[in-house]
N, C-alpha and C positions, 0 to 999 in steps of 0.2 A: 612486767613479764606476762607473756601470753602462751597459750597451749591450745590444743584441740583434742577433743574426744569424739568418738563415734558411737551413735545409738542407732543400731540397725542401719538404715540408709540416711540418717540425719547426722550431719557434721555440726558439732557444737563448738563454737569458739568460747575459750576461757580466758578471762582477763583478771589477773590478780591486782587488788588494790588495797589501799590503807582504809578498809571498811570493817564493820562488825558482822554484818549479815550478808547472806548469799542473795543475789538478785538475778532473776531469770527473765529474759526478754525474747520475744519473737517479733522480728521486724518486718514491715511491709517493704516491697510488694511480694518478695518471693518466700517469706517465712524464715529468713535467716535467724538462727538461734545463737544467743549469746549469754553467757553466765559471768557475772562479776562476783568474785569470791575474795574473802580475806587472804591476805598474804600468807598467813600461817596454815592455811587449809590444804591438805594434800589432794592430789588429783583423784585418788580412788574414792575419797569421800565425796567429791564433787560428782564423780560418775554416779555413785549410789543415789545421791540427791536428784540428778538429772533423770535417771531411770524411773524414780518415783513420780516424776512429773511427765513422763513420756506421753501419757494419754492427753494431758492438757496441751502439750506442744502440738501434737498432731491435730487437735481440734482447732487451735489458733491458726495453724497453717492452712487448714481447710477453709476457714473463714476468709483468710486473705486471698486464697486462689479464687474464691467465689465472689469477692467484692467487685462491684462494677468499676470501670475506669472511664473517666470523662473522655469524650472524643477530642482529637487534637483541635486546637483553636487556630484559626487563620485571620481573625478579627476582620470579618467581612459582614455585609449586611445579612440580617435574618439568622445570624448564628446565635445559638442559645447560651446565655450566661446566667449565672445565679447569684443572688443577693439576698441574704437572710433567709434562705430556703425558698425563695420564689424565683420563677423562671422569667427571664426577660430576653427579648429578641434585640440583638445589637443593630443599631442604625448608625452608620458612619457618615458624617457630614464634613465635607472639606471646605475650609475657609481660611483666608490669610489673616488669622488671629491666633492668640495663644490657645493651646488645647485645653479642652474641658470635658467633663463627664457628668451627666445628670440622668436621673430616672424619670421617665414620663409615661405614665400609665403602665403598659406592659413592655415598654422599650427602654433599652440603655442607649442613650444618645452619646456617641463618641464623636466629639468635634476636633478635628485635626487639620493641620496645614496640607495644602495639596502635595501629592507625591510622598506622603508620609508612609514608610515601610512598615511591615508587619511586626518586626522586632521593636520598633519605636512604639507602635500601638500597644504591644503587649506590656512594655515598660510602663506606659501611661495607665493602663488598666490595673496593673499590679500595684502601683503607687496609690491609686485611688482606693483599692481594696484595703491597703495598710491604713489609709487615713480613716476609712469607714470603721475599721476595727478599733483604732485608737479612740475615736469618739464614743463608740458603744461600750467599750470596756471600762472607761474612766469611772462612770457611776456605779458599775457592778463592783469594781475594786473597792470603792469608797464604802459601799454598803456592806460587803462581806468582811472587810477589815474591821468595821465597828462590831458586827455581830460575833466575829471569832476572837476579837481582842488581839489581832496581829497587825503588823505594818510592813508594807513593801517599800524597800529602798529604791528600786529601779524596775521599770517595765520595759521589756524589749518586744517589739512587734516585728516579726521577720519570717521569711520563708524557711519553713523547717520540712525536712524530707521524711523523717521517720516518726514524728511525735506531733500531737496536737498542742502540747504545751510542756513546759518543764519549770522546775523550781530549784533554786539553789538556796537551801535553808540557812547556810552560813552567812552568805552575802545578802540574803533576803531579797533576791531578785527573781522575777517571773518572766518567762518567754512564752509568747503566744504565736501560733502558726497563723499567717495571713489568710490561709484557706478558710479559716473559721468565719470570715465575713460572707462566705457563700452559704453557710449552714444555718438552720433555724436558730433564732436568738437563745432558746432554751438550752441548746447545745453549747453555746458559748458560755452561758452562765454555769453550766455544769463543770466546764474545764476550769473556769476561773475559781470556782469553789474548790475543785480538786487540787489545783496548785497551791492555793492559799492554806488549805488544810495541811499540806506538806510542811508548812512553817511550824505547825504544831506536832506533826508526826511525819517524819522524813520517809518512812517506809510504808508499804501497803499491807500492814499487819492488822490484827483484830481491832486495835484502837482507831486506826485510820478508817476502817469500815464503820465502826460505831459512830465516829464523828460525821461521816458522810451521811449515814442513816438518820442521824439526829437533825442535821441541818438541811438536808434535801432527800426526803424519803423516796422520791422517784428517780434518784441519781443513776441507778442501773438502767432504767428505761431510756434515759437521755443518752447514756453511753452506748447502748445498743442501737439507738436511732442514728447516732453519729457514725458508728462503724458500719452501719448498713448503707449509708448514702455513697454515691460514687466519689472517688478520690482522683486527684490529678493524675493524668497519663504522663509518665515521664520515667526516665532511668534514675532510680534511687541509689544513693551512695550511703556508706555507713561510716 
């Protein structure tokens, strides 16, 4: 069941679920607001809750409006691409061999067959980013699983339009956004820890914050850094 409430000029989508607590989210890029609420909760109580969070909602929306967007990519020579927080200039090399990508000094070398279109180049680069992320995240998950005393059943690396990562505590699965391969390594580690802590505490309550503070005292700095960096330019869906 879904509904919608109005807070001044802000429309809030309400989704009723089989959950115990209320969850408030503000989604990029436009700042769409959504509340997930227990099925038994009435709409007026949800409205009161939303009003109490109005200041926070507006601050989050302002941050999203101010966040930079990456320039559109055409996959041509001297175009900027980022890997682990560092800037590389793309160099496209055409040859009649299987495609490949490698980093060489300050360049990302994209080797493709002659007449390869931009869509194919994009697919190759995105697949390469996924592989880079998978390789980088494996030791991080192993390390933090041991420290937290948790275990992950499955890891998914995929393009995600509204989140850097997500966790399903019941299935014990983790999903990570391939865009993390463009960000500094410490941002990836923060997201990995964030999602693994959800295996101990599914919500963002005081216990969740206490666990994050205990295991990564600078986690809020890394979160701010991640949210400050440019994000992909595209039409986001929900």
